C-alpha positions as CSV (number, residue, x, y, z in Angstrom):
1,M,-6.4,237.2,-29.8
2,T,-9.0,235.8,-32.2
3,E,-8.3,232.5,-33.8
4,S,-8.1,232.3,-37.6
5,P,-11.3,231.1,-39.3
6,A,-9.3,228.0,-40.1
7,A,-10.6,226.1,-37.1
8,S,-11.7,223.4,-39.5
9,G,-10.2,222.3,-42.7
10,S,-7.3,224.6,-43.1
11,S,-5.0,224.7,-46.1
12,R,-1.7,226.2,-47.2
13,L,-1.7,229.8,-48.0
14,P,-1.3,230.9,-51.7
15,R,1.9,232.7,-52.4
16,Y,0.3,236.0,-53.4
17,L,-2.7,237.6,-51.6
18,T,-4.0,241.0,-50.8
19,F,-3.7,241.8,-47.1
20,E,-7.4,241.4,-46.7
21,E,-7.3,238.0,-48.3
22,F,-4.3,237.0,-46.2
23,I,-6.1,237.9,-42.9
24,A,-9.3,236.1,-44.0
25,H,-7.8,233.0,-45.6
26,P,-8.3,229.8,-43.6
27,S,-4.9,228.3,-42.8
28,D,-2.9,227.1,-39.8
29,E,0.3,228.1,-41.6
30,H,2.4,230.6,-39.7
31,A,3.3,233.4,-42.2
32,E,3.9,237.1,-42.7
33,W,2.7,239.3,-45.5
34,V,5.2,241.5,-47.4
35,N,4.3,243.5,-50.5
36,G,1.5,241.1,-51.5
37,E,3.6,238.0,-50.9
38,V,3.0,235.4,-48.2
39,I,6.3,234.7,-46.4
40,P,6.3,231.4,-44.4
41,M,7.8,232.0,-41.0
42,H,11.3,230.6,-40.1
43,S,11.8,229.5,-43.7
44,G,14.6,232.0,-44.5
45,Q,12.5,232.9,-47.5
46,E,12.3,236.6,-48.4
47,N,12.5,238.5,-51.6
48,G,12.9,235.3,-53.5
49,E,15.6,233.8,-51.3
50,I,14.9,230.2,-50.2
51,G,16.5,228.9,-47.1
52,A,16.3,225.7,-45.0
53,M,13.4,225.4,-42.5
54,V,14.6,226.2,-39.0
55,G,12.4,225.8,-36.0
56,G,12.8,227.5,-32.6
57,S,15.2,225.9,-30.1
58,K,14.5,225.2,-26.5
59,D,16.3,228.3,-25.4
60,H,14.5,230.4,-28.0
61,S,11.1,229.1,-26.7
62,S,12.2,229.6,-23.0
63,V,13.4,233.2,-23.6
64,S,10.2,234.1,-25.5
65,K,8.0,232.7,-22.8
66,F,9.9,234.5,-20.1
67,L,9.6,237.9,-21.9
68,V,5.9,237.4,-22.5
69,R,5.3,236.7,-18.8
70,L,7.6,239.6,-17.7
71,L,6.1,242.2,-20.0
72,S,2.6,241.0,-19.4
73,S,3.0,241.1,-15.6
74,F,4.5,244.6,-15.7
75,A,1.9,246.0,-18.1
76,E,-1.0,244.5,-16.2
77,F,0.3,245.6,-12.8
78,H,0.6,249.2,-14.0
79,R,-2.5,249.0,-16.3
80,A,-0.3,250.4,-19.0
81,G,-1.5,248.4,-22.0
82,E,-1.5,244.9,-23.5
83,V,1.2,242.4,-24.6
84,Y,0.8,240.0,-27.5
85,Y,3.0,237.4,-29.1
86,E,3.3,235.5,-32.4
87,P,1.4,234.6,-34.4
88,F,-0.5,237.8,-33.7
89,M,0.1,240.1,-36.6
90,M,1.2,243.8,-36.8
91,R,0.5,245.7,-40.0
92,L,3.0,248.6,-39.9
93,A,0.8,250.8,-42.1
94,P,-1.7,250.4,-45.0
95,G,0.1,248.8,-47.9
96,K,3.2,248.1,-45.7
97,P,4.3,244.7,-44.4
98,A,2.4,242.7,-41.8
99,R,4.8,241.1,-39.4
100,S,4.4,238.7,-36.6
101,P,6.9,239.8,-33.9
102,G,8.0,237.5,-31.2
103,V,6.5,239.8,-28.6
104,L,4.9,243.2,-28.9
105,Y,3.5,245.8,-26.5
106,V,0.6,248.2,-27.2
107,S,0.0,251.0,-24.8
108,N,-3.4,252.2,-23.8
109,E,-2.8,255.3,-25.9
110,H,-2.7,253.2,-29.0
111,A,-5.3,250.6,-28.1
112,D,-7.5,251.9,-31.0
113,R,-5.0,250.2,-33.4
114,L,-6.0,246.8,-32.2
115,R,-8.2,244.6,-34.4
116,D,-9.4,241.1,-33.8
117,Q,-6.7,239.4,-35.8
118,Y,-4.0,242.0,-36.0
119,L,-2.6,245.4,-34.8
120,D,-3.3,248.0,-37.5
121,G,-0.2,250.2,-37.0
122,P,3.1,250.1,-35.2
123,A,3.4,248.7,-31.6
124,D,5.1,250.8,-28.9
125,L,7.7,248.1,-28.2
126,V,8.7,245.1,-30.3
127,V,10.9,242.1,-29.3
128,E,12.4,239.7,-31.7
129,V,14.1,236.6,-30.3
130,I,16.6,235.6,-32.9
131,S,17.1,232.0,-34.2
132,P,19.6,231.0,-36.9
133,G,16.9,231.0,-39.5
134,T,15.7,234.6,-38.7
135,A,18.8,236.5,-37.8
136,A,19.3,238.2,-41.2
137,T,15.7,239.3,-41.3
138,D,15.5,240.4,-37.7
139,R,18.7,242.4,-37.9
140,G,18.2,243.7,-41.5
141,T,14.8,243.9,-43.2
142,K,12.7,244.0,-40.0
143,Y,15.1,246.4,-38.3
144,F,14.6,249.0,-41.0
145,E,10.9,248.4,-41.4
146,Y,10.3,248.9,-37.7
147,E,12.5,252.0,-37.8
148,E,10.6,253.5,-40.7
149,A,7.3,252.7,-39.1
150,G,8.4,254.6,-36.0
151,I,8.3,251.8,-33.4
152,P,10.0,253.6,-30.5
153,E,11.7,250.6,-28.9
154,Y,13.1,247.5,-30.5
155,W,14.8,244.6,-28.6
156,L,16.9,242.0,-30.4
157,I,17.5,239.0,-28.2
158,D,20.0,236.2,-29.3
159,P,19.8,233.2,-27.0
160,L,22.4,231.3,-28.8
161,R,25.1,234.0,-28.3
162,R,23.6,235.4,-25.1
163,V,23.5,238.8,-26.6
164,A,20.7,241.4,-26.0
165,E,20.5,244.6,-28.0
166,F,18.2,247.4,-27.1
167,Y,17.4,250.1,-29.7
168,R,15.4,253.4,-29.4
169,L,14.4,255.9,-32.0
170,G,16.7,258.9,-31.7
171,T,16.1,262.5,-32.7
172,A,16.9,261.7,-36.3
173,A,14.2,259.0,-36.3
174,V,16.8,256.3,-36.6
175,Y,17.5,253.5,-34.1
176,E,20.3,254.1,-31.6
177,L,21.8,251.2,-29.7
178,V,21.5,251.7,-25.9
179,P,24.5,250.5,-24.0
180,T,24.0,248.3,-20.9
181,P,27.3,248.6,-19.1
182,Q,25.7,247.8,-15.7
183,G,23.9,244.8,-17.1
184,T,20.5,246.4,-16.9
185,Y,18.2,248.1,-19.4
186,E,15.5,250.7,-18.5
187,S,12.6,250.7,-20.9
188,V,11.2,254.1,-22.1
189,M,7.8,252.8,-23.3
190,L,7.3,250.9,-20.0
191,P,8.7,253.4,-17.5
192,G,9.9,251.7,-14.4
193,L,10.8,248.5,-16.1
194,T,14.4,247.8,-15.4
195,L,15.4,244.6,-17.1
196,R,18.4,242.7,-15.8
197,V,19.9,241.2,-18.9
198,S,21.1,238.1,-16.9
199,W,17.4,237.2,-16.3
200,L,17.2,236.4,-20.0
201,W,19.7,233.6,-19.7
202,D,19.2,232.5,-16.1
203,R,15.4,232.9,-16.1
204,P,14.9,233.0,-12.3
205,P,11.4,232.2,-10.9
206,M,8.9,234.8,-12.0
207,A,8.0,235.6,-8.4
208,E,11.6,236.6,-7.8
209,V,11.6,238.9,-10.9
210,E,8.2,240.4,-10.0
211,A,9.5,241.2,-6.5
212,A,12.6,242.8,-7.9
213,L,10.4,245.0,-10.1
214,G,8.0,245.9,-7.2
215,L,5.1,244.0,-8.6
216,R,4.6,242.1,-5.4
């Protein structure tokens, strides 16, 4: 990922920018771009709604880190593609929102969508780790945006409630919840990746996880 040109002397982002201005504007502020409006991350602000600032918890950070390491190790071992994480941006389509998912995976097939500062098009797999300040957006606005953009796989991980939901696009091009009665989930976009849901909460040593997945 390429750093923002804001390495020196950054400033707050204006509220309204074109996407090109948003990408080029020097700032260390973590934000997303929706319909010409700059939306500060974790602020609860969207479509004019103002909420309290909520930062990520220790569990939120730990789960995010675990998923980045897990998906990166698997994708690298199988030479399947690349894994990125916030604040790397994903513009769903020209004129559509530019989001900063918690984790996203881009297959080799879609590597041509990668730009220095953002992904120009939908990822193959997106993970959002929910915090109290983002739950409504992750389950609502982003859910439907990702569905409309055709992102094949969407994971919603809630560390506070210890709930993991896995969605796949069905034949009607709408998300379908995949049940995990055995406590495991098998990824479609990363074939061979069988995630034990308990790993998200227990977070065993990565060497143990990699061995279970045949990466060692």
